[in-house]
N, C-alpha and C positions, 0 to 999 in steps of 0.2 A: 504494500501499501503505501502513494506517497506522502512525503510530506505535506505540510498547509503550505507552503510557499509554492509547491510544485504544484499540488490542486489547484489552488488559483489559476493559474494558468490555461486550465481548463475549461474555466468561466471565461471567453471571452468576450462573446456577445455582453452579456450584464456589464464586464468590467470597459467595454467599449462604450456603452452608457453610462455608467459610471461617469467617464470621463466627461461627456458629452453633457450630461448634467452639472456637473461642476464649473463647465465653463460657462453654460446656462448661470449658475448661482452667483460668480462671479462679476458677470454684468447684469443682474438684476443690483447686485450688492452693492455697483459703482454709482447706477443709474439711482436708490435709493439713497443714498448719500448726496448724491448732486440737488435733488430734487426737494431733500430734507433741506440741505445747507441755501438752497436760492428760497425756499419759501419764510424762512427765517431771517435771510438777509432783506426780504421785501416787505418782510408787515413790520424790524425791526428800524430798519436802518432805512429802507426806502418809502416809510409811509405810504405800503400799495395797501387797499381792502383789499377783502376778500373777494369779489368777484375777480379780480384783477390775477388772481394766485391759483381760481380754479385748477385749470388746467394742468399746472405742477401739482395741485392737489392727488390729480386722476394719475399725472403720474407716479408722483412716490406712492399710491395706490394699487397701482397696475405692478409696481418692483417689489411690495411686498409680498401683494399675494405672488408674481411669480416665486419670489423666492421659497415662500410656504411649501407651492407645487412642488417643488425643485427636492426640499429639501425632506419633502414626506417621499417622491418616490425613489429620493437615495436611500430612505431608510430603510423601504419597503422592498428594495431591492435584495441592499444585505441580509434583509432578513431570508428573504428567499434561499438566498447560496446558502447561507446558513442551515438552514432547514431541508432543504436537498443533502448538504455534504453528511447533515446527521446520520440521516437517515439513509446513506450510502455504507455508513462507516457499519451503522447497526445491524443491517443488513450483511455486510463483509464479515462481523461479527458473529451473528447467527450462523452463519454458514460455517465458519471457521467454527465454532462449539457442533454446528452437529455432524462432520466431517469431521470432529477427530475421532481418533481411532479411542476405542471403551476402557482400553488400560491408561490414556494420557489424558481422556475426559473426567475420568476420576480422581486424581491429580489435583493440587490446590484447592483454596475453599471456594463454596459455592457462592458466599458473600461477597469474595472479592471480585470472580468474575462478574456478576449483579452490581457489582460500583463502577468497574470497569464499562458495561454496556448500557447505564444511565448515566452515573453521576461524570464518570469522565469526558467521556462523548457530551453532554448537555454542557460542557465547561469549553466544549472548542467555540461557542458559539458566537462567540464576544469576537472573535479574528474574524470572522465572515461577516456578522450585523455589527459591526462597530469598526474593528480597525481598518480594514481594507476600504469601505467607503470612504473614512475620514482620513486617510494616509493618501487616495487620489485626491481628495478634494484639498488637502494641504498642500498637496503638490501641484497645485494651479492656481486657487486663491491668494495667497498670500503672494503671489510671485505676478500677479497680472495687480494687485493692491499696489505691489513694490516697485510697479512700473510706473501704475498710474501717480504714485505718490514722486517718484523722479519729473516723470514732466511738471508738478507745481511746485517744488522745493527739494533742491538737492542735498542739501544740509541733511534735513529729517531724512531720506533715503540712508545716506550715509550711518546715519544713529542707528536706524532698524536692520541695516547689513551687520553689523559691529556686533548687536545684542540678541539679534536671532541666533543663531549657533548655540548659543549658552543654554538652549529648550534642547535643540536634541543633544547635546553635549551630555546635559544631563539624563535625559531618557535613555541614553545606551547603557549608562553607567547605572540607573536605575533597573532597568532592562533584564542584564544581568544578573541582574539581586534577584528581582522579581521570579523569573524561570527557575531557577535552583530553589526558590523558596516554594514554590509550584511544585514543580515537583516533589521534593518532602510531604507538599501537603497529599498529595495521588496517594502518596505510595502508606500516610498515615490514617488515608480515610479507607482504601484499600486495605487495609490490614483490620482495623475499626468495623466494617461491615464484615468479613468472614471472622471477628470471632464475633460475633454479637449474632449472625447467623447460628454458624458453629455451637454457640452456646442454648440457642431458643434450642434446635434439632435433640442437644444432647441432656436438655432438664432434667430428667425423670434420671438417667446418668449417675447424672452430678451428684441430686439429689439422695440416690441408694448409696451413693460413696461417699456421702457428707464433704462432698468439696465443694460445693455449689458457692460457697462463702468464697472459696479463692478463686474461682473462674469470676465471679461477681467484682472481686478489687483488680485481676486482670484486666478486665474488660473498663474497669473504670478509670484502670492507667492507659488503657489504649484511647478511649473517649478522651482523657485532658491532653495525649498526644495530639491530639488531632486539634483540637481546639487551641493548644499553644502554635500548633502550625499556623491556623487559619489565621490567631492574633497577630503573626507575624507577619503572615502579607498584609491583614490591614494597618500595622504600623506602618510598611514600607508606603502602601496607598495613601495613605494620609500623610506621610511625608514628601513623596513626591508630587501629590496637589500643593500642601503649602511651597514648595519649592515653586512651583511651578509659578505660582498664582503671585511669589516675592518677585520673580524676575519679570512679570506681565507687567506688576504692577512700578517698579521700579524704569524700566524699559518706555512705558507710555508719561511718566513721571518726567524721562528727562526729555523727548520728544515736546511736551507739551511745556515746559522751560526753553527749552531751542526758540521754541515757536511765540512765545511769552516775548522774549527780546527782542527778535527778528521785529516782530509787528507793532512792540511799543517802543523798542530804545530807538532801535534799525529804520524803523518803517520801511523796511523792504517786502513786507509781506502784507498780503490784505487781509482783510478780515474772513473771507469769504474762502481764500486758499489757505486761511488757519485754520478754520472752523469745518471745510472739507476734509481737510488730512489728519484733526485730529477724532474726525467721526471715523475715516477709514484703517487708523491706526490701532483701533483697540480690536476691528475686524480680523489686522492681522496677524495681534499673538491671540487672540481666541483662537483659532484656527489654530496655530503650534501646538497653544497648553492643550485643545483639544485632544490634539494626534496623541501629545505626553498622555493622558488619561488613557487613550485608546488604546497608546504599544504600551500601557502597565496590562491592561487586559487581554494583548493581544501575545504578550509572555507567555500569561497566566491559562491562556489556550493550548499554549504550544508545549507545555509541561503536562497538560492534558494528554496531548493530543500525542505525545512520546508514549507513554502509559499506553494507548489505545492500538498506537504499531506497534510497539514489542510485542501487543497480546495477539497482533493477527501473523508478526513476522516467527513467532515461535515456532518452533522446529517439529514437524507430526510428522506421521507414516498414510494420510487418507488410503482410503483402494481407490484404486481409478476405475472407473465400471464405466461400461461401453453402451451401447445403444442397439445391440440385438434382443430383437422378442424372444422372449421364451415362453411357452407352449401352458397354459393357462388350463389342463382338461384335467389337473389335479392328479395328475401321472406320476408317480415318484421317477429323478433319473436314477441313471445309475452315476455316483460320484466316484470319480478317481482321486486321488494325489498319486503326485510324481516327485519323488525329491523334493518335497516341500520343507521351505527352513522360515527361524523366524527368531529376529533378534531384537529384546528388548534396546538395548542398546551397547554402548562397550562395555567390557567387566560384566555386566549385569546374563540373567539366565536366559537361554538361545534355545530352539526346535530343531533339531537339525535332521534333514535328508528322511524325511517321512515316505513311505511309498507304502499307498494300498488301496483296495477297493473297495466300497462299499454300496452292496448288491441295493435293487429299487426294494422294497419291502422288507428292508434289513432288521434284524435285532440289534442294534452293533452297543457295545458297550466299551468303553476307556475307562481302562485301571492304572494305578498305579501310587507310590506314596504319594505322601505330599510332597508338592515342588518342584514334583517331574515332569508339570507342563501338560494335566489336563483341560483344563480350559482357556490354554490357550488354543490347543488345536482344535477344541470345540468354538473358538471364537476365528481361528480362521476359516473351519467350513463351512460358519457363520457370515462369513465377507467381513464381520466386522473386524477384522484384522487385514492387514495388505501382509502376503507372504514375501520372505525377501527372498528368496529364491526358489527353484521350483513350480510348481501351479496347479491349482485342481481345477477339473475337467467335470463338467455334467455331460451325461452322455454324448465324451468328447470333446466336447465345443469347452475351452477355458473359459470357468465364471465368469472371470471380469469381462468377458466378452458382453457378457447380459444390462439389459437397465435393472440397476438399482432396485425397483421399484416391484418388477418380474418378478426376481428373485426373493424379494423378503415378502411377496405376495402369496408364495408357495411354503411360508418356512414359521415355524412355530417354538418360541425360544424361552424356554420357562427355567429361572434360575433360581439359585439357591434362598433369595429375598428377591421376590417380583416388587414391583412399583407398584404399592397404588395407589391411585390420584383422591386428590380433597373432590367428592361426589356422593353421586347416588351408588348402588352395589349394580343397578341397572347398567349405568353410565359407564363403569369400570368394565364391566362382561363385552358391554359392545365394544367398549375399544380393540377387543381382536377381531371383528368383523366388517362387514360391510356398513357404512356411515346409516344405510338404511334399514338397519336389520330390524324387526320388528320386533316388538315385547312376545310373541310367543317366540321366536327361535332363540331370543334372550335367555328364554326360562325354560326350554328342550337342553339347551345349553351347560345352565344349571344345574340340573338334575342328570344330566348323565355326567358332570363331574361330580355328582355327590352333596352338592353344597346346597341345593333347594331346597330339603327339610330346614337346615339352618336360616335360613333366609324367611320362610314360610314363617317360624316362628316369630319374628322382628313384627312389632307393630305394623311398621311402614313396610315388611316385605321391602319386593324390589326397590324402593324409594326409599328404602332411608341409608340417609347421609353416614358418609365416612370421613375419617380425620384425612388429614395428609399423610400418606408414607403406612396408610393404613391403620392409624392408631383407631383403636376399637374391636381390631379383628387380631385372632392367634394367628400365630406361624402355618397353623394346617389349614385355619379359613381362606389364607390370601393365596397359600398354593392351592385354593381350590378353584378361586376366582380365577389365577391363572390358567388355571388345565378348564375351565371352559369356556376363559376367551378362546384358546383354541380348540375346543369343541364348536365353539359357532364361526370360526375360520375353517376348516376342516382342512387343514394343510397337508402337503404333499411331504413334508419332511419337518420330525419334531425331534429337536433340541433340546433335554435335559439336562443341567447341571445339578446332580443330587440334590433333587429335589424335596427327597425325604430326611434330609439333614435333619437332628432334632426332632422329630416328630415322633409323636406316643406311637405304637405299634397297631392299634385301631386305624390313627389315622393316618397312615400309613398303609395300611390294608385298603382303606377307601381311595385312595390317590393310588397303587398297584394298581387295582382293579379299573378304574378310568388309564390310565396310560394302557393300561393292554388292549381297552376300547379303541382308543384313538390309532393305537399300531397298527388295526386292521386293514385303514386303508393307507398306511405311509411310512417310511421310514421313519424309526426310532433311532435315535444316535443318544445314550446317555451315559453322563461321569457319573461314576459310581464306585463304591466302594464294599457295599453289603453284599456277602454271597447270596442271599436268594435275590438280590437283583437285577447280580450277572450271570446265575448259573447255568441260564438256561437260553440266553442269548446265542443267537448265531454266530457271532462273531464277537471277540475279543480283543482291543487292544492295549498291550500291556508296555507303560513309557517306564522310564528307568532316565533320570537326571537328561528329559528332551529327548530321547532316544527312543525308539521304537523296538525293543527287545523281543518280543515274538508275537505272534495273533493267529488264531483257530478260538477253538471251543475250547470251554471250562473244564472238559476232561483233558481234552490234548496238551492244554498248557500244565494241568498238574501233572501230567505225564512223562513232561518233557519239560519243562521251565521251573527248575529250583527257584529261583526267585521270586516264580508266582507262588510254587508252591507253598512257601514258604510265609509271605503276604498273609494266603489264606490259611495259614495253621496257626498264625497268631492271632489274626480275627476269628478262630474257631474257639481258640483257647488249648491250642495243642493238638488240634483232628483237624487234617484233612480227609475231604470226602472226595 
């Protein structure tokens, strides 16, 4: 993603319009001063009556109106540019978060990501809505005023040239400080948002371990750090405003003093010229001063933009999908893995040279000790992680040649901890199928998953609201809701990641029966460790440290693979079957 400066050049048409509006504003300002001075001179010095200056007043009114219109148009264009930039950055971040592989998306704090997506991008607004329009105005209007002043009185023009540079010099010094402080503030705001959301999500755990007070103190410290960083930026802003006002006031005072001496003592300047210059000079310094304030906001925006761009440029390994259509007849494809490898990073876990065939309608189990790569292999098959080497094919065609949506339309993935969204039970089940699924279809899916009896016992039935993350449901109930999603979807391939871990035997029995029924019309691939879950599988893939040690039926592995036999023996309490 481009920096804010580079991004500005993409808006050539709005920038061109801003330049034109600035020229018109400069002309309106000059005419406004001319007509105002003419009216005052005519009335107070030449004793002209009201009817004699009517056209001067009309000209003054027209200049004021024109200046108001151009000022509004200038602001409107800046706001539109800012809105467009923020929308584009938010879309880019959302796409980034959407495409980030599952392992990397789980890293970091959710609150920090939300802070970048909302707060940091909002901080970028002032660069386009204030700084850029003001920069263009200041590059034109003060220059036009300076030229007009030089045509009226050279000495005043020289004073303006000498004093004007103090404002941009001060802006640069303050701006460098502001950007650094802004980046610090963004860091602390992100940290505070992350801590806050983590605390809310883990409040029950903190209470159970009597650590809520410790977390409260840590959250307070994070909040105070953010407050201090914000106050530092405000201190710089107030100091900046004070110094800009002081420089402007002293500069205008010097001009006024010089004009007074020239007009009263030396009588080299007329009243009209002196008054006209005194009307224009404050405008000259006003635009420079406004640029100073906008520059402060612009540097703050740059600090926020750096945070957003860093998030966008964070290295990841997204799966690259193709545009080939995958048949939607719900017929399970034959899946082949050809020397598939995956690495999380240098020095981290890797899956090495996995080659196997997963037949259609097969019951496949992936087993191995903790950390052997079972879930990683399941994520590769699901298309959630990209293979570093090798390829996965469906009926001979590489998986990544197909369209992403076509593949996921035929796939159901049920993890150890399926996510249940805040909403009703019916809405959570409907998530698995067509958006237009009927209530009858949802109820049939719930019945097939063994959750219908529980739902019917609730006062509001399928319209019972569920808390975020499945609050209010047991682990078994959440798993059954996930199974109900699969029954509603009727996928061709079902992936289970140890779905019965931590469940009681009764609930596990219900789930096993549901899984068996689902497997009648689909290929089922299960990461499992319990013997009764894997012993009847058509094929078992046995992993050890990221390597496929062996594959085959349970009995074959028992007979020929000592490591597998040892694993089963340990699980069976010393007796292998």
